[in-house]
Every structure is written in C-alpha cells, then in structure tokens.
N, C-alpha and C positions, 0 to 999 in steps of 0.2 A: 711552622705550625702545622701539625699533622691532622688535627681535628678540624673539620670545616666549621665556619661560623655562619650564622643566619643573618643575612642583611635585609632589613626592612627598607624599602626603597620606593622611589618614583623614577621611572626610566628617563625622565627629562631633567632631573635635578643635576646641576653641575657639581654640587657637593657630593652626591652619590657617585658620579663619574670619577671624582677625585679619589674617593675611597676605593673604587674598583681598580684604578690605576695603581695605587699603592699595594693593594692585595696582589695584583699581577706581578708587580716588581719584586715583591717579597715571597712569592710562591704560596700565598695563602689561598686556600680554597674557600669560596663563598657559596652558600646555598641561598636560594631566594624563595622563602616561604610565601604562600599566597596572601600577601598583605601589601597593597600598593597605596601610597599616600595620594591625597587629592587636596588641592588648595581650596576646593569648593565645598567640601564636606568633611566632617570629623570622622576619623576611623578609630574605633575602639582599640584595635590591636596596635595601632601606632601610639595612641595616647597611653596605653598600658606599658609600652616599652620606653616612651619618652614623654614625661609630663608636659612638655611643650607642644606635643602633637606634631613634631616635625621629623623628617628623615634627613640623613640616614640615621638608623639605629642598628646596632650590631649586638646580637646575642652571642656571647662568647662561651666556650666550654665552662661548665659549672653553673650556667644559668643566668649569670649577671648580664645586664644590658648596658652597653656604652652608647652615648649619643653625642652628637656634634662632630662634624667631620675632622677638626683638628685632634680631638681626643681619640677618635677611632683610628685615624692615620698614625698617630703617635704609638698607639697600641700595636698596630700591625707592623710598623716600621722600627720599633724599638730594637736596638742592637744591630741594625743593618745600615747599609750605605745610604738609605733614604733619610735616616736621622742620625748623622754622625755625631760624635762627641766634640767637646771643646768649641773653639771659635767657628769651625765649620758647621757645627750643630746650631749655633745661634744664627748664623747666616741663613741656614735652611728654614728655621722657624720664622725669621723675618720675611723671607720670600713667601712663605706660606701665608702669613698674615696679609701681605700685600695682595696676593692672588685672591684670597678670600674676600678682601675688601672690594676688589674689582668685580668679582662675581656678584657680591651683594648689590653694588651699584648697577650692574647690568640687569639684574632681576627687577630693579625698581623701574 
C-alpha cells in the first residue's frame, strides 16, 4: 500500500499495537493524526470515525474509515503472508480470535 492511512489510536491499547504490527509486517505506512482515545471521556473525532467510540479506527485512502482491529488487520494484510488463503488462512483467523479474547480478558 503506497498511500499512508490515518490511524486513530490510544498508545496503550493492545488492539492498536496489533494493528501497528500488521502494518509493519505488510509495509503499510500509518500516520497518527492528533486524536487520542481516552476511556474516561468521549472524543468527538473518535466517535465520528467509529460510532462505538473505540480505537483503533483507520481512515483509508478515499476517506472511508474502518474500525475494530480484526477488520483493520484483515484490510492491511489482505493478500499477504499475514492472512494466507485456504486452511492456513482459517488457522490464522482462529489464532487471531483467540488472541483478541485473551486481550479482552486481560483488559477486564
């Protein structure tokens, strides 16, 4: 991907870190506009990008915004070794679901 994408983020979010790792693995450049999420207060720029008011949210070329780390990672990794096709692809998605569940449990 040659055009950078804008990542709305919180530096402490494990889901944001996951997106940043996939971006690094796929050679995708991310920019970080001045919008940081906070669990203590609502941020208009985050809610405008994601109706759930959560990060990560990714503005892609063309202006559309993707949200939820599995959706963003799949977008960034589509057609790469990060998201292979066939049985390997399903194994990768299953591992991702397990990791997301562990991160959810750790955050609670």
